[in-house]
C-alpha positions, -999 to 999 in steps of 0.1 A, spaced: 290 -743 406 279 -766 378 248 -746 369 269 -714 365 293 -732 342 263 -743 321 252 -706 319 286 -696 307 285 -723 279 248 -718 270 245 -708 233 219 -681 241 241 -666 267 271 -667 244 251 -652 216 238 -623 236 272 -617 252 287 -613 217 258 -590 207 267 -568 237 303 -568 227 295 -557 191 270 -530 203 296 -516 227 327 -519 204 334 -482 203 320 -474 237 344 -454 260 323 -458 291 319 -490 312 310 -520 292 285 -548 298 308 -577 292 318 -609 310 343 -590 331 315 -567 344 292 -597 350 319 -615 370 328 -584 390 291 -580 400 289 -617 409 320 -616 431 311 -583 448 275 -596 453 288 -628 470 311 -608 493 282 -585 502 259 -614 509 285 -629 532 294 -596 550 258 -587 554 250 -621 569 224 -628 542 239 -662 532 223 -661 497 229 -692 476 261 -685 456 246 -699 424 217 -675 426 240 -645 431 262 -656 402 233 -664 379 216 -630 385 249 -612 380 257 -631 348 223 -624 333 214 -589 347 228 -570 316 227 -598 290 200 -579 270 219 -546 270 224 -547 232 186 -545 228 185 -512 246 209 -498 220 192 -515 191 155 -513 199 152 -489 229 140 -517 252 152 -510 288 179 -535 293 166 -548 326 134 -558 308 153 -573 278 175 -593 302 145 -605 321 130 -618 289 162 -636 278 171 -651 312 143 -676 319 152 -700 290 188 -700 300 180 -706 337 156 -734 328 181 -751 305 208 -748 332 187 -765 359 172 -736 380 138 -742 394 108 -720 387 111 -705 422 148 -698 418 141 -683 383 114 -660 397 138 -647 424 165 -641 398 142 -624 373 128 -601 401 164 -591 409 172 -584 373 141 -563 368 149 -543 400 187 -538 395 183 -502 381 157 -490 407 171 -468 434 144 -481 457 161 -515 456 194 -501 470 188 -508 507 167 -539 503 179 -572 517 179 -603 495 191 -609 460 176 -578 444 193 -555 468 226 -574 466 225 -572 428 217 -535 428 246 -527 452 271 -550 435 263 -536 401 269 -500 412 301 -509 432 316 -528 403 324 -497 383 361 -485 386 353 -448 382 385 -439 400 406 -452 370 383 -443 341 396 -422 313 360 -410 305 351 -401 341 347 -364 333 322 -372 305 303 -398 324 266 -390 332 267 -407 366 261 -382 394 293 -372 412 281 -386 445 275 -420 428 309 -425 411 332 -450 427 362 -429 435 377 -454 459 379 -492 461 353 -508 483 356 -543 470 
């Protein structure tokens, strides 16, 4: 996964990852850090395989690594993080060897990853949505009682 290694080392990715860390330093709820990105990627890959979708692994990982990369801009400027992330991602993807077509699919998935309408969709957008939601370990969270996620949406058991 050479292109994924390039994303992880890309200066723009590293910079925004650090800005996310700083913006969430005192956050007691789930964080938008590399661990979350990798959890989403791995769960997304498992879902793709189990659902028989056979999505390109690098597309799943690229979307997962970049889906929340602009989260700090939501805190700082009020820009919805899916939009901020979709604005940051194309330069990283281009520099890391993704084609225009691949970039379009990844950006579409990033933009849709918070829309409930995407939940049951096949393809990368649906996989990213589901993996993102399943990645949260609500069952072990100290702040679960204060979390604004609806009770029926909290992950109170391990699925992946």
